[in-house]
N, C-alpha and C positions, 0 to 999 in steps of 0.2 A: 502251870504256874511258874512264873519267872522269879528267881531270887538272886540277890547280890550280897556278897560278903566282902567287907573291906578289911585291909590289914596294912601294916607298915607305919602306923603313927608312932609317936614317941616324943622324947625331949631332945631338942637341938638348940645350939647357941645361935644367936643372931648371925646371919651371913652363911649359915650352914645349909645343908641339903637333906632332903628326905625323898624317898620314893614310896608312894602309896600304891597298893594293888586292889583291884576289885574283880573278884571272880564271880562270873555269872553262871547260873544253872537254869535248866529249862530250855524251851525252844526259843532261840534267839534268831530273829530274821535280820537280813542284811540292812534293811531300811530303818531298823531301830536306832535310836540315839542314846549314847551313854554319856552321862554327865557327872561332874563333880560339883558339889556345893559345900559351903561351910557355914557354920553358925557358932558365933561366940556368945558367951553368957550375956543376956540382956540385949542382944542384937538380933536383927532379922536374918533369916537364912539368905545367903547371897550366892550367886552363880560364880563358879571359878573357871570351868573349862568343859567342853563337850566335843564329842566326835561320833560320827556314825559308825555302826558296827562294821560296815563295809569299807570304812576308811574315808578318804577324802580330806578336804580342808577342815581343820578343827576350828572351833570358836573359843575365844578366851575373853575373860573380863579384862578391861583395860589395865586394871591394877596389877595383873600378873603376866601380861604379855612380855615376852623376852626373858622371863625368869622361870615360868612353868611350862612344861610340855606334857600334853596328853597323847597317849599312844595305845594301840591295842594289839594283842596277839591272839588271833582267832583260834589258833591251834590249842591254846591254853584257856580259851574262854575268859580272857583276862584283859582288863583295861588298866593302864598305869597312869599315875600322875607324878611326874618328876618335878620336884620343887627345889629351886636353887635360890640363893640369896634371900633366905627367909627373914622375915621381920617379926619383932615381938607382937605387933598388932595383928599378925596373921595366926596367932594362937586361936584354935577353934576345934570343934568337932567337924571332921571332914566326912561327908557322906557321898556315896555313889548312888546313882539312880538311873533308871531306864525309862525312856519315853518310847511308847509304841507307835512312833511316827518318825519321819525323816527330820534331820536337823534343819532348823531355820536360823540362818546366821543372824546374830544380833538380837535374837528373841528367845533367850533361855529363861523361862519362868519356872519356878519350882512347881507350881500348880499343874504344869503341863506334863510332869513326869509321873509315871504310874506305879513304879516299884522302887522301894528305897531299902538301903542297907541300914544297919544299926549305927554305923559311923565309927571312925577311929580318931582318937584324940591326938592333936598335934599341939605341942607346947614349945614356943620359941622363947628362950631366955635372953635377956639383954646383957 
């Protein structure tokens, strides 16, 4: 059984930064994809960033490119999401998820991910 637990959310002012962490447990294979999604109240869940457990070129939503960075530390079974220049409209619950398949660039759909964490709240004040 694979599990993920997120942490690192909080309250930050617009333009500020936060780093989210996602610790994975269970048997994680190199070809799995780790993804971050977010969901604001009344809105659909949207893709943010993804990376394969083995590394390689990450995938990002256009709205976060150049501001967010996804990375992983396999020695700690952890995936990070560094978020810079945050905007108030990016306030949401951020969830980490695992897809039991390789990353497909440009095709990150929540339905393709198999295991989800509970999420961590990010609030960006204006």
